[in-house]
N, C-alpha and C positions, 0 to 999 in steps of 0.2 A: 708152770714154774713153781718150784717148791721153796718155801721160805722157812729158814731155821733161826731160832733165837737160843743162844746158849746151848746148842746141841740138840734142841727139841724142835720138831717140825710143827709149825702152826697150821692148823686145818683151815682157818679162815681169818678175816681181818680182826675180829673180836679177840680171838685166841692169840694173834700176833701182838696186839696191844697188851693183853694180860701178861704174856710172856716177857715182853720188852720192859714193861713197867713193874712187873712183879705184884700187880694188884688184881685181886679177883673182883671184877666189876660187879657181878651179881651180889657179892657179899655186901657191898656198900649201897648200891643202887636198889637192890632187891630184884626179884624175878618180875618179869612182865606178866606172867601168868598169876593165877590166884595162889596165895599162900594163907595158911591158917594163922590165927592170932598166936598160937603157940610157936609155929615155925618162924613167924616174924620176930617174936620176942627172942628166940634162940639166935637167929641170924643177926639181929641188932646187938645182942650182948657180945657175940664174937667180934662183930665189926667195931664196937666201942673199944674192946680190948686191943685189937690190932691197931686201931688209930692211936690209942694211948701209947702203945710201944713205938709206933713210928714217930710220934711227937717227942718221946723221951730220947730216941736215937738222934733226932734232929737237934735237940737241945745239947746233946753230947758232941755235936759237931758233924754228924752225918748229913751232908747237904742233900743227897739223893733221897734219904728218908724224909727229909723236910718237904721236898717236892711231892713225894708219894703221899704224905699226910695231907697236903693241900688238895691234891687230886681226889683222894678218897673222901675227904670231907665234902668237896664239891659234889661228888656222886650221890652223897646222902640226901641232897636237895633236888635231885632230878626225878625221883619217883612220882611225887604228886603230879607234876606236869604230864609225864608220860602216861600214867594211869588215867588221868583226866581226859587225855586225848583219845583213850580207848573206851571212855565211858564208864570208868570204875572209880569208886571213891578211893581217895588216898589211904593206903595202909590196910585196906581190907580185902582187896580183890573182888569185892562185891559190886554188882551193877549199881550205877547211880540212879 
């Protein structure tokens, strides 16, 4: 069975969620693999800008942007637990 969201085919469940919500999960959660400190800084800078834009849109009356902002903000707190479960220190990708 093929699944489409807004005319785009979703390859898997994660892509379906990203297409449906309009949120790049890895941008806010971070990759589950290693990332360098520089990559992490760049990703987090972009994530903060996107989150700021979503919050501004929400304050201007965009309810969907408000829900997206809440979801994106929650994703930013999931990385430490997920990396800890894989035996990595939060934020570094290095083994604990």
